[in-house]
N, C-alpha and C positions, 0 to 999 in steps of 0.2 A: 829633288823633292820626291819623297815616297808616294806611290800611288793610293796607299791606305794609310790613314792616320787615325790613332786612337786617343780619345780624351777619356782616361780611365777613371770611372765614379764606381768604386766597388759596392757601395751600398744602394746603388740606384736600381729600382725596378722598372724604369723606363729605358728604353734604347732609342737614340736619335741617329738618324743617318743622313748625310748630306752627299749626294753624288753630282759632281759638277764637270761639265764639259765646255770648252770654249766654243760654244755653238749659239751664241745670242743672236739677237735681231741684227747686230753689225754685219752679219754675213747674209742677210736677205739679199737675194739678187734683184737687180733693177726690175721694176715691174712686178715683183712678188714680195712687196712689204707685208710683213705679218706671217711669213712662212714659218719662221722658227717657233712663234707662239702657237701658231695652228699645230705644228708637229708636237710641240710640248703637250697640248691638250689631248691630241690623238694617242700619245704614249699611255695614257692612263685609261685607255678604252680597249684593253685586251694585249695579251702577249702569249707566244707559243700556242697551246692548244686551248687556252681560255679566251672566249669571246668577251665582248664588253660587259654583258651581263653577269657572266661567270666570275670575271676578274673583281668586279665591283663587290659581288657576294663573298668572294674570298676575303677581300679585304676588310671588309664591314664585319664579316663573322668574328673577326678577332678584334674589332673595336679600334682598330689602328687609323692613323691619319696619314694619307698619302696624297702628294700633289706634285704636279710638274709645271715649272714655268721658265719661259725664256726672258731674260733680261737684255740690257743692251750689249753686254759682253759674254754672259755664260747661260748655259741651259742647266737648270738645278732641278734634279729630283729629291724630295724631301719626304722622310718617312719617320713617324714617330708611333712607337708600339711598346706593349708589355715586352719586357726582356725574355720572358718565357716563350714568346710567340716568334722570335727573331729568327730561329732556325728555319722556319717556313717563309716568313715575309722579306727577309734580307735577300735570299736567292731570287725571289719573285722580283724585287727591285732591279737585279741585274738582268733578269730575263727580259725586262721592258726594253733594254737596249740592245741585248743581244738578239731577241726574237719578237721584235715589235710586228703586231699583225696589220695595223692602219688599214682596215676594211673600209671599202669605198662609202658605205652608208655612214659609217662613223666619222670619216673625214668630212663629208657633206653636212653631218649634224653639228660637228664642232664648229665648221665655218659659219653655219647659220648662227650659232650662239655668240661667236666672235662678232659678227656683223651687227647683231643685236646690241651687244655690248658697245661697239662704236657709235651706234645712232643714240644711245642714252647719253654717253660721253659728250657728244657733239651738242647737247642740250646745256652743257656747263661752260659759262664764259671763261672760267679759269683754263678749262681743257683747250678751248679754241685759241685763247691768247698764248698758252704755252707751246701749241703746235706751230704757230706763226713764228714764235721766237726761235724754236728749233731750226726753222728754214733759214732765218737770219744767221744763226751761228754755224750751222753746219750743211746748209743747202740740201742737195740730194745725195749727201755722202752717207757712210755707214751709220752715223748717230742722227740723221736727218728726220727720222720718224719714230713714232711710238712703237714699242715692240708689237702691239697688237695690229698694226698696219693700218690699211685703208680698205674702204668697202670694194673700190675698183680692182685693187690688186688681189684682194682675197678671192673675188669672183673668177679671176684668171687662173688660179692655182689649181691644177688638175690633181686628182687623187693619185694618179699613176706616177707623177713626179714627186709626190711626197712620200709614196712608198719607196721609191728608189732612194731618196735622201735618208730615210729611216734606216735602211740597211747599211749605211755607213757610219752609224753612231759608234758602233763598237771598233772603229778603226781610227778613233781619236784619242788623244791623250786624256786620261780621266783621273779625278781625284775623288776618292771616297773617305769621308771623315764619319768615324763612328764615336758616340759619346755615350758613354754608360758601362756596363759590364757584360759585353758579349762572350759567349764561350771562346775559348782560344781556337778550337777547332774550327769555329764559323768564321772567325777573323782569317785564319790561314786558308780557308775555302775562298773567302773573298780575295785574298792576295792572289791566289793561283789563278782565279778566273780572269781578273783584270789584267794580270801579268801576260794572259794569253791573247790579250786584243792586240792589234796592231800598233797602237799608241803612236799614230802618226801625229807630228806637231806642225801645224800650218801657221804661217805669219798671217796676222790679221789684216784686213783690207786696209789701204791706205787712205787716210783722210784727205779730201780736197781742201784747197785753201779757203780761209774764211771769206765769205762774200763781202763785197764793198758796200752793198745796201745795209743802212743800220735802222730802218724804220719799216714797221709793217702793221697793218691794222686789218681787223675783221669786225664787220658790221653785226650788231646783235641787238634785238629789241628788249633792252633792260633799262632799269632805273638807275644803273650805276655804271661806272668805267672800271675795267680792270687794266691795270698797267704792269708789265714786267720788264726791267732792265736786266739785260744778261750779258755776261762776259765768257769769252771762249778762253779758257785758261790752261792749266797744265795736268799732266797725268799723274796719278796717284804716287808713282816712284820718285817724282821730282823732290829735292830737298826743300823746296819752297811750299810744298803741299801742307805742311803744319802750319806755316805762316798764313796761308790762305784760310785754313780752317779756323784760326784764332780770330781773323777779320770777320769771318761768316757769323761765328758765334757772338762776337762783339755786335755786330749790326742787327742780327735777326733771330736770336734764340731767347724766348722768355720776355716776359713783361718788363724786365729791367734792360732789355736790349736798347741800343742807340735808336734804332728806326721806330720802335714802338714807343718810346719816350717822347722823342721829338715829334712825330708825325701824327700820332694818336692822341698821346696825353697832353702836350703843349699846344699843338695846333689844331687838334681835332679834325684831321683831314681824311683819315682812312678808317674804314669799317674793320678791315683785316690787313695784316702787314706781317712781313717776314723776309727772311734771306735763307737760300739753300745751297749746298755745295754738293753736287752730284757726283759721286766717285766714278771714274772711268778709267780704263787702262790707257787711254789716250785723250788729251784735251777735255778736262772736266769742266762742265759749265757752272758757273756761279749765278745765281738769279735772285734778284730782289723783286717782291711782288707786293702789289697793294690793291684794294677796291675802295672806291670813293664815290660820292655823289656827283652826278654829271656837273653841277653848277660849280663844284670845287676842284674839278679835274685839272684846269690849268695851274691852279695854286699848288695842287699836290705834285704835279709833274715838276714845277719849279722847286720845290722843297727836296723832291728825290735828287734832282741834279746838285742841289746845294749839298746834300750829303755825300754824293759821289766827289765833288770837288774838295770837300773838307777832308775825306779820306786820303786823298792824294796829296794835299797841300799842307795837312798838319798831322803831326803824331798824335795818336790817341794819348790820353793821361794815363798815368801809372796806375790810379784807381780803376779804370776801365779795363787795363790790361789784367789786372789782378782778378777782376770779376770774370772776364772771359776764361781766364786760366781755371778758376774755380767751376765754372760751368762744365768745361771740358773734363775736369777731373770727375765731376758727378755724372756726366754722360757715360764716361768710361765705367764708372762702378755699377751704373744701372743697367748697361747693355751687356752685363756678364752674370746676371742673377740666376737665371735658369740654365739648364742642361741645353735647350734648343738654342739659346742666344749665344753660349760659348761654342757650340757646333758651327753656327752660322759665321761666327768670327772667324773661327780658325780656317773654315773653308774658303771664306773671302780672302783672307791674308795669303794663304798658300796658292789660291788660283791667281792671285795678282803678282805672284812670285816674291812677295815679302816674307820676312822671317816671322816665326810664330811669336816672338816676344816685340813684334813692331810697336804695339800700343805702350808697352812698358818703356821702350826706348824714347817715344814721343813724350810721354809723361816727364822722363828724366830731363829732357831738352827744355821744357816749359820754363823752368825758373830762370834760364840764361837768355831768354828772348826779351828784347828791348822795344819800346815804342818806335824808336827810329828804324830798327830792322822791319817792322811791319809797315811803316809808312813807304820804304823803299820797295818792299814786296808790292804794296798797292800801286805804286808808280809803274813797275814792271808788267804787272799782271793784268791791271784794270784800266788800261789806257783807253780801250775802244768798247764804249757802252753800245748796246742795241736796244732799241725800244719796241716792244710789241704792245698794243692797245686793242681793247675790245669793248665795243659800247655803240651808243646811237651814232648814225652817220655825221651829224652836225658836231657833235663832240670830237669826233675822230678828225675831222677837217682841221678844226682848230688846234689840236694837238700835234697834228703833222707840221703845221706851219710854226708852232712854237718850238718844237724839237729842231727844225731845220735852222731856224735862227740861233738857237742855243749851240748847235754842233758847228756852225760856221764860224 
């Protein structure tokens, strides 16, 4: 894999850049959950001789958009600017990793902002339910926490330690994707600078085995119950990943999906419902979620379990498969409409070690997949469901008993 990739768009007045390092939240040390996201925020608060105010003024004076975030697997610096301004802004993006300032007052300010964000998120029953599900799937392993971390851990992170970590950024293998029409001299400058980095490639942290416990609950004073059934599945490189995506689209994408049609339209059980497959470099989680009234929660759980058993015991129909395939084709088309979308896709594929034409290869495989293959994939990958619920205490007790009976 090259360190600098170009998506050439000759007529584009805009330049989009994505700089990716394998420095996501999965490398947060024990007791320092949220460190990588904290670092990502601090990187936009000055570099080299520019303090936080000067840095912001420089970027905003060009009308550019610059952000930095840490996901589960990667830390990504994203830039969007006028093509004519790239000669200044693109080197500035590299300076963020080569010469981060990480001033103590800016670290403390960013930490306060992240803790305020966590406080707001904890008012959301879906967030609380999802965090419990993370623990069921990954316990205290690398994927067992939200990238933003926890208040307790953020309070323990010293600015000095964050500064030390920031100095190591240019010692890791990096990928820079440029989309647009950058001057060849600027592209060559980027290649030369990144090539001068140490480019150390480190193996990711090992995941711990999936916990035996498969039920978790969090009390919340609401008039509804949120449920999430989660499965710890496979990494993005696995040949079964495409089969799993078809199942996810069949179950939970759009108003014509299986879960929406059965549980909302036919049974009237759910306010909100869907299914997600979260891409990871290792053990991606598949999550089915719904919210419903307290009085109908037992019925909703029973219907949820019925859909799980149906998926494993019966192949989906040819019509359902054709609909899921059509949705995937539509998603693929919609996800590459803009220059930013195409840059995001290429950066993600190459960062995960997949070929540039991975999406095209998957589309070619779709017509050859059968309902029987999908059923076998469901049997292999969705054998151990985990349930997380959020709601009033009385409802949680009843749901726990119902779950234990069903799983026994």
